[in-house]
N, C-alpha and C positions, 0 to 999 in steps of 0.2 A: 482506565476505560476510555474508549474513543468512539465517537460517532461523528465523523467528519465528512464534508462534501467531497465527492469525487467529480472533478471537472476536467474538461478536455485539454486545457492549457494551464500554464502557471499564472495567467492573468485573473484577477479577482472578478472580472467581467465575463469570464468564460462560462459556457453552458454547463449546467449540472447534469451529469449522466448517471450518477449513483451516489453511493455512500461507502466510506471505508469504516467498518465497524470492527472493534477488537480490543486487544489489551497491549499495553506497553509495560514491561516489567524490567526493573533494574537487575543486571545480571553479572556485575563484575565488582571486585573489591578494590581494584587498582586504577580504574579509569571509568569514564561514563560509557557504559555499553548497555544497550537495551535489547531484550528479547521481544520480538514482535510476533503476535498471533493476530492476524488480520484477515478479514473477509472484504472483498470488493463486491458489493451488491449493486447490480446494474438496474436502472429504472427507466431506460429509454431505448428506443430503436429495436433492432433485431435481438439484442442481448437482454431485453427487459425480463426481469425475473431470474436471470442467471447470476451465478456467484462464483468467484475464484477466491480460494483461501491460501494464505501463505504462512510460513513459520520461519523465522530467521533471526540472525544476530545483526544488530545495527550499532556499530561502534561510532561514537561521536567524532573520532579523529579521522574517519574515512568518509570522503565526500560521495563516492560512488560505491555501492554495495549490491550484491546479488542475494536473492532469497528464493528458495524452491516453492513451487506451487504444490500444495499437499492434498488438495481436495477441490472439487468443482461440482457444479450442478447445471441442469437443463442444457443449454446450448453447448456448454463446455464439459459435459459429462464424459468421463474416461479420457480426459486429456492429460498431457504432462507439459511441463515447462518451467520457466523461472521468470523472475522479475528483476530488472536492473533499476535500482532506485538511485536518484541523485538529489541531494539537498540543494535547493535554489536560494531559499531565504529562511532565516530563523529569527524570531523576535521573542527573546526569553521573558521580557516584561509582560507581553500580552499572551504568551503561550502559543502564538501562531508559528507554524512551521510549514513551509511550502516544499513539497517533495515531488519531483517528477518521476514517473514510473513508466518504463518501457516493458510491456508484458509480451513474452515470447511463449506462445501456446502451440503445441503440436496436437492435432486431432484428425 
């Protein structure tokens, strides 16, 4: 389970614009691969109260990966698109993982 901060940049000092809520599930017998079911819930600005949900495979050996947007609400209702995610930092001792996401939405 995840309920992480959604911030503007990869800096810890960055402004919080929402939260990333969802599930990470182990999905492979031969390497570390995670199935992600995640919603980006926005709490600031024009997107306040809107949500984008994604579902995709996140392989630990791939630094940049794409995942489809599968559902959306409010401002993003009936949109389509995908997310390009790139891991910036991972600290396995603390469990912190900083992932930058570029979201491409067509509406």
